[in-house]
C-alpha positions as CSV (number, residue, x, y, z in Angstrom):
1,X,42.4,34.5,11.2
2,X,43.8,32.5,8.3
3,X,47.3,32.4,9.7
4,X,46.0,31.2,13.0
5,X,44.1,28.5,11.1
6,X,47.3,27.4,9.3
7,X,49.2,27.4,12.6
8,X,46.5,25.2,14.1
9,X,46.6,22.8,11.2
10,X,50.4,22.5,11.4
11,X,50.3,21.9,15.1
12,X,47.6,19.3,14.8
13,X,49.5,17.6,12.0
14,X,52.7,17.5,14.1
15,X,50.8,16.1,17.1
16,X,49.3,13.4,14.9
17,X,52.7,12.7,13.5
18,X,54.2,12.4,16.9
19,X,51.5,10.0,18.1
20,X,52.2,7.7,15.2
21,X,55.9,7.3,16.2
22,X,57.0,9.0,13.0
23,X,57.9,12.5,14.0
24,X,60.7,13.7,11.9
25,X,60.6,17.5,11.6
26,X,63.0,19.4,9.3
27,X,63.0,23.1,9.8
28,X,66.4,23.8,8.1
29,X,64.7,25.3,5.1
30,X,62.2,28.1,5.8
31,X,60.2,27.1,2.7
32,X,59.3,23.6,4.0
33,X,58.5,21.6,7.1
34,X,58.9,17.9,6.8
35,X,56.6,15.6,8.7
36,X,55.5,12.0,8.2
37,X,57.1,12.0,4.8
38,X,55.0,15.0,3.5
39,X,56.1,18.6,3.1
40,X,54.5,22.0,3.3
41,X,55.9,24.6,1.0
42,X,55.3,28.4,1.0
43,X,55.2,30.6,-2.1
44,X,55.3,34.3,-1.3
45,X,53.4,36.6,-3.6
46,X,55.3,39.9,-3.6
47,X,56.3,42.5,-6.0
48,X,53.9,41.1,-8.5
49,X,55.7,37.7,-8.6
50,X,55.4,34.2,-7.2
51,X,58.5,33.4,-5.2
52,X,59.7,30.8,-6.0
53,X,58.0,30.7,-9.4
54,X,58.6,27.0,-9.9
55,X,58.6,24.2,-7.4
56,X,59.1,20.4,-7.7
57,X,57.3,18.5,-5.0
58,X,56.0,15.0,-4.3
59,X,52.5,13.6,-4.4
60,X,50.8,14.5,-1.1
61,X,52.8,17.7,-0.5
62,X,51.1,21.0,0.1
63,X,51.9,24.5,-1.1
64,X,50.5,27.5,0.6
65,X,50.6,30.8,-1.4
66,X,50.6,33.9,0.8
67,X,49.8,37.3,-0.6
68,X,52.4,39.8,0.7
69,X,51.4,42.5,-1.8
70,X,49.1,45.4,-1.0
71,X,47.0,44.5,-4.1
72,X,44.8,41.5,-4.7
73,X,46.0,38.4,-6.6
74,X,44.7,35.0,-7.5
75,X,46.3,31.6,-8.0
76,X,44.5,30.3,-11.1
77,X,45.6,27.0,-12.6
78,X,45.4,26.4,-16.3
79,X,43.3,23.4,-15.4
80,X,40.6,25.6,-13.9
81,X,41.4,25.4,-10.1
82,X,41.2,28.9,-8.7
83,X,42.0,30.4,-5.3
84,X,39.6,33.2,-5.6
85,X,40.8,36.7,-4.8
86,X,43.4,37.0,-2.1
87,X,44.0,40.3,-0.3
88,X,47.2,41.2,1.5
89,X,47.9,38.7,4.2
90,X,45.5,36.0,2.9
91,X,46.7,32.6,1.8
92,X,45.6,29.7,-0.3
93,X,46.8,26.1,0.5
94,X,46.5,23.2,-1.9
95,X,47.6,19.6,-1.5
96,X,48.6,17.9,-4.8
97,X,47.4,14.3,-5.1
98,X,48.4,13.5,-8.7
99,X,51.7,13.6,-10.5
100,X,52.0,16.1,-13.3
101,X,53.1,19.7,-14.3
102,X,50.7,22.4,-13.1
103,X,51.0,25.9,-14.5
104,X,49.2,28.8,-12.9
105,X,49.0,32.5,-13.1
106,X,47.3,35.5,-11.5
107,X,43.9,36.1,-13.2
108,X,44.2,39.8,-12.3
109,X,47.8,40.2,-13.4
110,X,48.3,37.6,-16.2
111,X,52.0,38.3,-16.5
112,X,52.5,36.6,-13.1
113,X,53.1,33.0,-13.8
114,X,54.2,29.9,-11.8
115,X,54.6,26.2,-12.2
116,X,54.4,23.2,-9.9
117,X,55.9,19.8,-10.9
118,X,54.6,16.9,-8.9
119,X,56.5,13.6,-9.0
């Protein structure tokens, strides 16, 4: 259900981008799709790690974390933002609207750590 929702959002965004006359799409890199100057990145959660563990993005970009492990995980930012518990196959998207360095971890497995740098 969540993957269908993400697919719907991506298609809707692409349709809106095409109607504005600004429809550049870059699918050369499987970890991002570029549209209307914004990008969507994917972080896989697998083998008790965030992959990639560090990303540098721009203001307005979105990262979607997808739990590929058979155990539950969270994306818990040191600032307090929390995804809640994600089971296998579930995802958590977040759009970053402010520049800064955002560190995060899994609340269930604190040794799992990641960082997002927003420029």
